[in-house]
SEKEBA-910973 format. One record per atom (N, C-alpha, C, O, CB): residue number from 1; residue in one letter; x, y, z; atom name. Coordinates in steps of 0.05 Angstrom, whole numbers. Glycine has a CB too. Example, Ala and Ser with C-alpha at 12.3 -4.5 7.8 and 13.67 -1.06 7.14 Angstrom:
# SEKEBA-910973
- i aa u v w at
- 1 A 264 -114 156 N
- 1 A 246 -90 156 CA
- 1 A 264 -66 156 C
- 1 A 285 -66 169 O
- 1 A 226 -89 181 CB
- 2 S 257 -45 142 N
- 2 S 273 -21 143 CA
- 2 S 258 1 157 C
- 2 S 268 23 161 O
- 2 S 282 -12 114 CB
# end
This chain:
# SEKEBA-910973
- i aa u v w at
- 1 M -59 719 -2072 N
- 1 M -69 690 -2062 CA
- 1 M -38 678 -2058 C
- 1 M -19 680 -2073 O
- 1 M -91 670 -2088 CB
- 2 D -39 664 -2030 N
- 2 D -4 651 -2025 CA
- 2 D 4 628 -2041 C
- 2 D 26 626 -2050 O
- 2 D 1 639 -1992 CB
- 3 G -15 611 -2044 N
- 3 G -7 586 -2071 CA
- 3 G -8 567 -2051 C
- 3 G 4 546 -2058 O
- 3 G 27 586 -2092 CB
- 4 S -23 566 -2021 N
- 4 S -20 542 -2013 CA
- 4 S -43 527 -2014 C
- 4 S -64 540 -2012 O
- 4 S -8 541 -1990 CB
- 5 A -46 503 -2016 N
- 5 A -66 491 -2019 CA
- 5 A -76 474 -1988 C
- 5 A -58 473 -1971 O
- 5 A -59 473 -2045 CB
- 6 S -97 465 -1983 N
- 6 S -113 447 -1967 CA
- 6 S -103 416 -1971 C
- 6 S -100 408 -1994 O
- 6 S -143 450 -1975 CB
- 7 S -98 404 -1954 N
- 7 S -99 377 -1953 CA
- 7 S -122 361 -1962 C
- 7 S -142 375 -1963 O
- 7 S -94 372 -1930 CB
- 8 P -125 341 -1967 N
- 8 P -150 324 -1972 CA
- 8 P -158 316 -1948 C
- 8 P -174 298 -1951 O
- 8 P -147 300 -1991 CB
- 9 S -154 321 -1928 N
- 9 S -167 316 -1900 CA
- 9 S -175 341 -1884 C
- 9 S -179 345 -1860 O
- 9 S -147 300 -1881 CB
- 10 E -176 356 -1905 N
- 10 E -191 387 -1892 CA
- 10 E -213 383 -1906 C
- 10 E -232 394 -1895 O
- 10 E -176 422 -1900 CB
- 11 E -220 370 -1931 N
- 11 E -245 369 -1942 CA
- 11 E -268 357 -1939 C
- 11 E -272 333 -1946 O
- 11 E -242 365 -1959 CB
- 12 S -283 369 -1930 N
- 12 S -312 356 -1933 CA
- 12 S -324 332 -1959 C
- 12 S -329 335 -1983 O
- 12 S -332 383 -1936 CB
- 13 P -325 309 -1940 N
- 13 P -333 281 -1966 CA
- 13 P -363 296 -1976 C
- 13 P -381 301 -1960 O
- 13 P -341 236 -1946 CB
- 14 V -363 300 -1994 N
- 14 V -393 306 -2008 CA
- 14 V -393 281 -2030 C
- 14 V -376 274 -2046 O
- 14 V -395 342 -2027 CB
- 15 P -419 269 -2025 N
- 15 P -419 249 -2043 CA
- 15 P -428 263 -2074 C
- 15 P -435 286 -2078 O
- 15 P -440 226 -2031 CB
- 16 A -423 237 -2097 N
- 16 A -425 249 -2117 CA
- 16 A -444 255 -2130 C
- 16 A -440 266 -2152 O
- 16 A -413 243 -2128 CB
- 17 S -477 248 -2120 N
- 17 S -500 245 -2127 CA
- 17 S -515 273 -2110 C
- 17 S -538 277 -2115 O
- 17 S -510 212 -2120 CB
- 18 S -503 291 -2092 N
- 18 S -500 311 -2077 CA
- 18 S -497 338 -2086 C
- 18 S -513 356 -2080 O
- 18 S -482 306 -2063 CB
- 19 S -479 343 -2101 N
- 19 S -475 368 -2109 CA
- 19 S -457 372 -2129 C
- 19 S -443 352 -2130 O
- 19 S -468 383 -2089 CB
- 20 E -450 391 -2149 N
- 20 E -425 392 -2174 CA
- 20 E -401 400 -2157 C
- 20 E -379 391 -2164 O
- 20 E -431 420 -2203 CB
- 21 Y -402 419 -2130 N
- 21 Y -378 426 -2122 CA
- 21 Y -370 424 -2094 C
- 21 Y -386 430 -2077 O
- 21 Y -375 449 -2130 CB
- 22 R -345 414 -2088 N
- 22 R -343 415 -2054 CA
- 22 R -324 433 -2053 C
- 22 R -305 439 -2068 O
- 22 R -335 386 -2036 CB
- 23 V -337 446 -2020 N
- 23 V -317 461 -2010 CA
- 23 V -296 456 -1993 C
- 23 V -306 446 -1973 O
- 23 V -325 474 -2002 CB
- 24 A -274 458 -1990 N
- 24 A -254 453 -1966 CA
- 24 A -259 476 -1951 C
- 24 A -263 498 -1960 O
- 24 A -222 450 -1974 CB
- 25 V -259 470 -1921 N
- 25 V -267 481 -1905 CA
- 25 V -248 508 -1910 C
- 25 V -256 529 -1920 O
- 25 V -268 464 -1880 CB
- 26 N -220 504 -1903 N
- 26 N -200 523 -1900 CA
- 26 N -176 518 -1933 C
- 26 N -151 519 -1933 O
- 26 N -182 516 -1865 CB
- 27 G -194 514 -1955 N
- 27 G -181 517 -1967 CA
- 27 G -197 518 -2000 C
- 27 G -221 519 -2004 O
- 27 G -162 501 -1958 CB
- 28 P -176 518 -2019 N
- 28 P -193 522 -2043 CA
- 28 P -213 508 -2051 C
- 28 P -216 488 -2038 O
- 28 P -182 523 -2061 CB
- 29 I -228 512 -2068 N
- 29 I -256 502 -2077 CA
- 29 I -242 477 -2098 C
- 29 I -225 482 -2115 O
- 29 I -280 532 -2095 CB
- 30 A -252 452 -2094 N
- 30 A -245 432 -2120 CA
- 30 A -275 423 -2131 C
- 30 A -296 423 -2119 O
- 30 A -224 400 -2110 CB
- 31 Q -271 416 -2153 N
- 31 Q -291 403 -2173 CA
- 31 Q -289 373 -2171 C
- 31 Q -272 355 -2170 O
- 31 Q -285 412 -2203 CB
- 32 S -323 377 -2170 N
- 32 S -320 338 -2165 CA
- 32 S -330 334 -2190 C
- 32 S -331 350 -2209 O
- 32 S -342 316 -2136 CB
- 33 K -338 311 -2190 N
- 33 K -359 296 -2210 CA
- 33 K -388 313 -2216 C
- 33 K -406 316 -2199 O
- 33 K -368 266 -2194 CB
- 34 P -390 321 -2241 N
- 34 P -419 339 -2240 CA
- 34 P -441 314 -2239 C
- 34 P -440 290 -2244 O
- 34 P -425 362 -2272 CB
- 35 V -462 333 -2230 N
- 35 V -484 323 -2232 CA
- 35 V -505 320 -2253 C
- 35 V -518 338 -2261 O
- 35 V -491 332 -2218 CB
- 36 K -508 291 -2264 N
- 36 K -531 297 -2288 CA
- 36 K -557 310 -2289 C
- 36 K -567 319 -2309 O
- 36 K -538 274 -2298 CB
- 37 K -570 310 -2265 N
- 37 K -596 322 -2269 CA
- 37 K -587 351 -2261 C
- 37 K -569 355 -2244 O
- 37 K -622 308 -2252 CB
- 38 R -599 370 -2271 N
- 38 R -599 398 -2263 CA
- 38 R -628 403 -2262 C
- 38 R -646 390 -2273 O
- 38 R -583 419 -2282 CB
- 39 T -632 431 -2242 N
- 39 T -652 444 -2246 CA
- 39 T -650 476 -2247 C
- 39 T -628 487 -2248 O
- 39 T -668 434 -2229 CB
- 40 T -676 490 -2247 N
- 40 T -664 514 -2242 CA
- 40 T -691 523 -2219 C
- 40 T -714 514 -2220 O
- 40 T -658 535 -2274 CB
- 41 I -681 539 -2201 N
- 41 I -683 550 -2179 CA
- 41 I -694 586 -2183 C
- 41 I -683 597 -2202 O
- 41 I -654 544 -2165 CB
- 42 T -713 602 -2170 N
- 42 T -715 623 -2177 CA
- 42 T -710 636 -2142 C
- 42 T -716 622 -2123 O
- 42 T -743 627 -2196 CB
- 43 F -703 657 -2140 N
- 43 F -706 666 -2116 CA
- 43 F -701 710 -2117 C
- 43 F -695 722 -2138 O
- 43 F -680 644 -2097 CB
- 44 Y -706 720 -2094 N
- 44 Y -707 742 -2098 CA
- 44 Y -679 756 -2087 C
- 44 Y -663 746 -2071 O
- 44 Y -731 749 -2089 CB
- 45 L -676 782 -2098 N
- 45 L -646 785 -2079 CA
- 45 L -652 820 -2083 C
- 45 L -672 828 -2097 O
- 45 L -606 769 -2097 CB
- 46 T -635 835 -2071 N
- 46 T -638 868 -2073 CA
- 46 T -614 872 -2104 C
- 46 T -593 860 -2108 O
- 46 T -623 888 -2034 CB
- 47 D -624 891 -2119 N
- 47 D -603 899 -2135 CA
- 47 D -581 909 -2127 C
- 47 D -559 910 -2139 O
- 47 D -611 913 -2150 CB
- 48 A -586 915 -2109 N
- 48 A -554 923 -2091 CA
- 48 A -537 892 -2086 C
- 48 A -515 885 -2093 O
- 48 A -562 940 -2050 CB
- 49 M -558 879 -2072 N
- 49 M -538 850 -2072 CA
- 49 M -530 828 -2099 C
- 49 M -515 808 -2100 O
- 49 M -552 831 -2052 CB
- 50 R -546 838 -2114 N
- 50 R -549 829 -2149 CA
- 50 R -518 835 -2155 C
- 50 R -498 820 -2154 O
- 50 R -575 852 -2173 CB
- 51 N -521 860 -2162 N
- 51 N -499 874 -2171 CA
- 51 N -469 872 -2159 C
- 51 N -447 870 -2171 O
- 51 N -507 900 -2167 CB
- 52 R -473 872 -2131 N
- 52 R -446 865 -2114 CA
- 52 R -439 842 -2120 C
- 52 R -418 841 -2132 O
- 52 R -448 864 -2085 CB
- 53 A -454 817 -2115 N
- 53 A -446 792 -2125 CA
- 53 A -433 797 -2152 C
- 53 A -409 799 -2155 O
- 53 A -470 773 -2126 CB
- 54 R -452 798 -2175 N
- 54 R -434 800 -2205 CA
- 54 R -407 804 -2207 C
- 54 R -390 791 -2218 O
- 54 R -441 821 -2220 CB
- 55 A -406 835 -2189 N
- 55 A -379 845 -2190 CA
- 55 A -360 828 -2185 C
- 55 A -342 822 -2201 O
- 55 A -375 864 -2174 CB
- 56 A -367 818 -2153 N
- 56 A -350 793 -2150 CA
- 56 A -343 779 -2164 C
- 56 A -319 773 -2165 O
- 56 A -355 779 -2138 CB
- 57 Y -360 767 -2181 N
- 57 Y -360 741 -2203 CA
- 57 Y -340 753 -2230 C
- 57 Y -328 738 -2245 O
- 57 Y -399 732 -2216 CB
- 58 R -338 782 -2233 N
- 58 R -332 790 -2254 CA
- 58 R -295 797 -2246 C
- 58 R -276 790 -2261 O
- 58 R -356 815 -2263 CB
- 59 Q -291 811 -2221 N
- 59 Q -267 803 -2213 CA
- 59 Q -256 786 -2203 C
- 59 Q -232 793 -2201 O
- 59 Q -261 810 -2205 CB
- 60 T -259 767 -2196 N
- 60 T -248 741 -2188 CA
- 60 T -246 709 -2204 C
- 60 T -228 693 -2200 O
- 60 T -262 738 -2165 CB
- 61 S -271 707 -2223 N
- 61 S -273 687 -2235 CA
- 61 S -249 670 -2240 C
- 61 S -243 649 -2229 O
- 61 S -286 693 -2255 CB
- 62 F -235 683 -2259 N
- 62 F -209 673 -2267 CA
- 62 F -185 664 -2240 C
- 62 F -169 646 -2244 O
- 62 F -198 698 -2287 CB
- 63 N -184 676 -2217 N
- 63 N -173 663 -2194 CA
- 63 N -190 639 -2177 C
- 63 N -180 622 -2162 O
- 63 N -167 685 -2175 CB
- 64 E -212 643 -2182 N
- 64 E -232 623 -2174 CA
- 64 E -231 603 -2181 C
- 64 E -236 583 -2166 O
- 64 E -252 626 -2178 CB
- 65 R -221 601 -2217 N
- 65 R -234 582 -2231 CA
- 65 R -264 578 -2238 C
- 65 R -272 555 -2244 O
- 65 R -227 564 -2220 CB
- 66 D -281 600 -2238 N
- 66 D -305 592 -2244 CA
- 66 D -305 591 -2274 C
- 66 D -290 604 -2289 O
- 66 D -325 609 -2231 CB
- 67 T -325 570 -2283 N
- 67 T -328 570 -2314 CA
- 67 T -353 585 -2316 C
- 67 T -358 591 -2339 O
- 67 T -329 538 -2328 CB
- 68 S -372 592 -2298 N
- 68 S -395 609 -2303 CA
- 68 S -409 617 -2275 C
- 68 S -408 605 -2253 O
- 68 S -416 594 -2322 CB
- 69 W -421 638 -2280 N
- 69 W -438 656 -2261 CA
- 69 W -452 633 -2242 C
- 69 W -450 634 -2217 O
- 69 W -462 678 -2280 CB
- 70 S -465 614 -2254 N
- 70 S -482 594 -2247 CA
- 70 S -466 573 -2222 C
- 70 S -478 564 -2203 O
- 70 S -488 578 -2276 CB
- 71 E -435 568 -2228 N
- 71 E -420 552 -2215 CA
- 71 E -415 569 -2189 C
- 71 E -418 558 -2167 O
- 71 E -396 542 -2231 CB
- 72 M -405 600 -2192 N
- 72 M -398 620 -2169 CA
- 72 M -425 606 -2151 C
- 72 M -421 588 -2135 O
- 72 M -399 660 -2178 CB
- 73 I -449 616 -2156 N
- 73 I -479 615 -2136 CA
- 73 I -483 589 -2128 C
- 73 I -499 585 -2110 O
- 73 I -508 625 -2151 CB
- 74 N -468 563 -2144 N
- 74 N -476 540 -2134 CA
- 74 N -449 528 -2114 C
- 74 N -449 507 -2100 O
- 74 N -486 522 -2160 CB
- 75 K -429 547 -2118 N
- 75 K -405 541 -2098 CA
- 75 K -417 565 -2069 C
- 75 K -413 558 -2045 O
- 75 K -367 553 -2118 CB
- 76 A -425 581 -2072 N
- 76 A -436 599 -2049 CA
- 76 A -460 586 -2036 C
- 76 A -462 583 -2011 O
- 76 A -444 628 -2059 CB
- 77 L -477 579 -2053 N
- 77 L -505 561 -2038 CA
- 77 L -491 533 -2026 C
- 77 L -504 528 -2006 O
- 77 L -533 550 -2066 CB
- 78 L -471 515 -2030 N
- 78 L -455 498 -2022 CA
- 78 L -438 500 -1999 C
- 78 L -431 481 -1985 O
- 78 L -443 494 -2038 CB
- 79 A -429 532 -1995 N
- 79 A -413 530 -1975 CA
- 79 A -437 542 -1951 C
- 79 A -434 532 -1929 O
- 79 A -383 549 -1981 CB
- 80 E -459 560 -1953 N
- 80 E -475 555 -1932 CA
- 80 E -491 532 -1923 C
- 80 E -500 532 -1900 O
- 80 E -489 571 -1934 CB
- 81 V -496 511 -1939 N
- 81 V -510 490 -1931 CA
- 81 V -492 470 -1912 C
- 81 V -498 458 -1891 O
- 81 V -521 476 -1956 CB
- 82 Q -466 469 -1927 N
- 82 Q -438 458 -1913 CA
- 82 Q -437 471 -1873 C
- 82 Q -439 460 -1851 O
- 82 Q -407 476 -1936 CB
- 83 R -432 497 -1885 N
- 83 R -432 511 -1858 CA
- 83 R -464 508 -1829 C
- 83 R -463 513 -1805 O
- 83 R -428 546 -1871 CB
- 84 R -486 500 -1845 N
- 84 R -509 498 -1830 CA
- 84 R -510 470 -1825 C
- 84 R -522 465 -1804 O
- 84 R -534 509 -1843 CB
- 85 E -502 451 -1836 N
- 85 E -494 414 -1827 CA
- 85 E -467 424 -1804 C
- 85 E -466 416 -1781 O
- 85 E -477 386 -1865 CB
- 86 I -456 434 -1811 N
- 86 I -436 431 -1789 CA
- 86 I -448 441 -1758 C
- 86 I -449 425 -1740 O
- 86 I -410 449 -1797 CB
- 87 V -457 469 -1754 N
- 87 V -467 480 -1737 CA
- 87 V -493 457 -1728 C
- 87 V -491 444 -1707 O
- 87 V -474 509 -1749 CB
- 88 Y -517 454 -1746 N
- 88 Y -542 440 -1740 CA
- 88 Y -545 410 -1739 C
- 88 Y -560 393 -1727 O
- 88 Y -560 448 -1758 CB
- 89 N -528 409 -1754 N
- 89 N -526 374 -1753 CA
- 89 N -509 352 -1747 C
- 89 N -513 328 -1753 O
- 89 N -529 366 -1771 CB
- 90 D -487 363 -1735 N
- 90 D -462 346 -1722 CA
- 90 D -447 346 -1755 C
- 90 D -441 323 -1760 O
- 90 D -473 308 -1705 CB
- 91 G -440 363 -1774 N
- 91 G -423 357 -1795 CA
- 91 G -437 343 -1819 C
- 91 G -431 340 -1843 O
- 91 G -400 341 -1785 CB
- 92 K -462 333 -1801 N
- 92 K -477 304 -1832 CA
- 92 K -488 318 -1847 C
- 92 K -500 338 -1839 O
- 92 K -505 276 -1825 CB
- 93 M -489 310 -1879 N
- 93 M -514 320 -1895 CA
- 93 M -534 312 -1885 C
- 93 M -543 291 -1877 O
- 93 M -516 312 -1921 CB
- 94 F -543 339 -1888 N
- 94 F -574 337 -1889 CA
- 94 F -588 314 -1910 C
- 94 F -575 309 -1930 O
- 94 F -585 367 -1898 CB
- 95 V -613 301 -1906 N
- 95 V -616 281 -1929 CA
- 95 V -649 308 -1946 C
- 95 V -668 319 -1934 O
- 95 V -628 236 -1910 CB
- 96 G -643 308 -1966 N
- 96 G -666 320 -1983 CA
- 96 G -679 309 -1993 C
- 96 G -670 287 -2001 O
- 96 G -662 333 -1999 CB
- 97 N -703 313 -1999 N
- 97 N -722 309 -2021 CA
- 97 N -736 335 -2046 C
- 97 N -731 359 -2046 O
- 97 N -745 297 -2005 CB
- 98 D -751 320 -2065 N
- 98 D -761 339 -2083 CA
- 98 D -786 348 -2069 C
- 98 D -799 359 -2087 O
- 98 D -766 328 -2112 CB
- 99 D -801 351 -2045 N
- 99 D -827 363 -2038 CA
- 99 D -822 388 -2038 C
- 99 D -801 399 -2032 O
- 99 D -839 355 -2014 CB
- 100 P -845 400 -2044 N
- 100 P -840 432 -2045 CA
- 100 P -834 442 -2022 C
- 100 P -836 428 -2001 O
- 100 P -864 449 -2054 CB
- 101 L -824 469 -2021 N
- 101 L -821 485 -1998 CA
- 101 L -847 496 -1994 C
- 101 L -861 506 -2011 O
- 101 L -801 506 -2000 CB
- 102 T -853 495 -1969 N
- 102 T -873 515 -1953 CA
- 102 T -869 547 -1967 C
- 102 T -847 558 -1965 O
- 102 T -863 516 -1915 CB
- 103 P -892 559 -1982 N
- 103 P -889 586 -1993 CA
- 103 P -890 599 -1968 C
- 103 P -897 587 -1948 O
- 103 P -910 595 -2013 CB
- 104 G -879 637 -1971 N
- 104 G -885 648 -1961 CA
- 104 G -863 650 -1938 C
- 104 G -847 632 -1938 O
- 104 G -908 643 -1960 CB
- 105 R -860 668 -1920 N
- 105 R -841 675 -1902 CA
- 105 R -847 657 -1869 C
- 105 R -869 656 -1858 O
- 105 R -843 709 -1901 CB
- 106 P -826 646 -1862 N
- 106 P -832 638 -1833 CA
- 106 P -851 649 -1810 C
- 106 P -844 672 -1802 O
- 106 P -811 640 -1822 CB
- 107 I -866 642 -1803 N
- 107 I -878 659 -1775 CA
- 107 I -854 668 -1753 C
- 107 I -837 654 -1742 O
- 107 I -901 638 -1757 CB
- 108 G -860 694 -1752 N
- 108 G -841 700 -1725 CA
- 108 G -811 713 -1739 C
- 108 G -792 720 -1725 O
- 108 G -835 665 -1706 CB
- 109 F -812 715 -1759 N
- 109 F -783 729 -1767 CA
- 109 F -802 761 -1777 C
- 109 F -790 781 -1785 O
- 109 F -760 708 -1800 CB
# end
């Protein structure tokens, strides 16, 4: 690690109600105020991917200041959401709700 830090102008603004963590575009991850309401989600991945991710967590959690496996997964998910907001929504946050997702795979994939 080179010790450089990003300036505040490089970070994407994230309202306190949207997520637990804010990911800088080209810098370290900064923790924002925790969200009060939390939920559990279930998703599927291969054993190989799970093992690779767990190994990455074990080897880097101290340097990345992850307080838990769940925190690392939150950071990874937030980074992908922010990437998609930049690519598909002019960098603006997508507006979410509690409506259930359509079950199954999308047609055409």
